[in-house]
N, C-alpha and C positions, 0 to 999 in steps of 0.2 A: 779735744784730746791734745796731749803734749807729744811732741816728736823729740826723740833724743838719739845721740850718737856716742859711740865709745872710740876714744883714741888709744887708751891704755887701760888694760884690765887691772883692777885693784883686787888682788886675791882676797877672798873672805877671811876674816879673822878667826874662824873656827874651822874644824876639820869637816870637810865636805863629804857627802855620800858619793862614792864612785858612780859616775854616769858613763854609759857606754854609747857609742855611735850605732844607730839602728841600721838594720839591713832590710831588704824588701819583705822578708818573712815576718817582720815585726809590725808591718802595716796593720794587720787585723787587730792586734792587742792595743795598738795606738788608738785606732778608730773607735774601738768598743770603749775605751776610757773617755774619749772626747764625747761620745754619744751619751755617757753617763753623767756628764758635768752640766749642771743647771744653767750656769752662765753662758755656755756655748749653744744651748739648744736653739735659741732664736737665730743663730747664724747658720745653722745647718739647713741646706736646700736640696740635699740628695739623700738617697738611701744609704744605709750602712754598707751594702754591697758595692754601690757605685763609689763611695768614699774610700773603701778599702782598695779597690782596683786602681783608683787614681793616685792614692798614696803609694801603693806598690810601684807604680810607674815612675812617680816623681823621685822616689828614693833610688830606684834602679838607675835612672838616667842622671843622678847627681844634682837635679834641680832642687831637691829638698834634702837638707841634712838635718836628721834629728838626733838629739842626745836624750837618753831616757834613763829612768831608774825603775826597776821592776822588783816585784816580790811575789814569789811563787807563780811566776809566769804571767802575772798581771802588771800592766804598766801603771805606775802610781805617780810618776812626774815626767814631763816632757818639755822640750823647747826645740824649736826647729825654724829653719829658714823658710820664708814663703815667697821671696823674690830675690834674685840674686843677679849681680852684674860683675864685671871684672874688679870694680873698686868698692862695692858696698853690697851688703845683704840685710834684707829686712827680716827681723825675727818675729815670729808669731807663734801661736799654738803653745804658749806657755801655760802650763797647768800642773797642779798637784790635786789629786782626787781627795774629796772630803774624807776625813778620818786620818789623813796623813799630813795635813796642813800645819804650818808653824814649826816645822822640824828642819828647815833649811833645804828641803828638797828642790824648790824652784831655784833658789840661789845656786845649788849644785849643777843643775842641768844648764841654766843660763850661763854661768861662769865657764863651764866646760865648752859649750858651744862658742862663746865669744873667744876663748883661747884658740880654738880650732881655726875660727875665722881670721884672727889677727895673725896666727902664724903663717897664714896664706896671703897677708897683706890686704885683707878684705875688711872694711870698716862695718862693724855691727850697728844697725840702725833699728829703732822700734817706735811704735806709738803706745801710749798708755793713758788711761784715765782713772785707774784704780789706785788710791793713795797707798795701800799696802804694797802693790807692785812698784810704785815710784820709790819707795824706801829701799826695796831690793836693788832696783836698777841703779839708783844714785850711789849706793854703797859699793857697787861693782865698778863704778867709774863712768856710767853714762851721764852725759850733760845735755840738758834741755836746750833746743835751739829753735823750736817753732811750735805755734799753737795752731791747731786745726779744728774746723768744725766739720763733723761728718753727718750727713743727711741721708737716711735710709728711706727710699720710696717703696711703698708697698702698693702693688697693683690691686685695684678694686675688682671684685668679682661680681 
């Protein structure tokens, strides 16, 4: 995986879709969207109800900041912080649900989240391995600075 950081946001050269900051009441819609995304299924280790409760708590206490786009009450794109310090925040949970991809929605939520962090003097940092995601991140101003190997161990039953 590649690790990248942003020092300055490069605003997208197209009109982005407005993204808003999530509140605890949005946790259920965010989690339902995550559970519907094929790429995330292997990463989910808890029930939907557990994930909703944990997400509500993290949003309420300010540990996790989400920017999302919704249509008819359904979350269709999201980006959020997954680890935060005084100087940096790890971005994760970036997704656009199938059927809405290729419309700039991921760019919209990531750019809005990064603007929010940079306004608070917090450096956005993220990992990626998807070439399509890399294109988005680099256009927004992320600069690669490390390569990582991630090993996932599965317990044998």
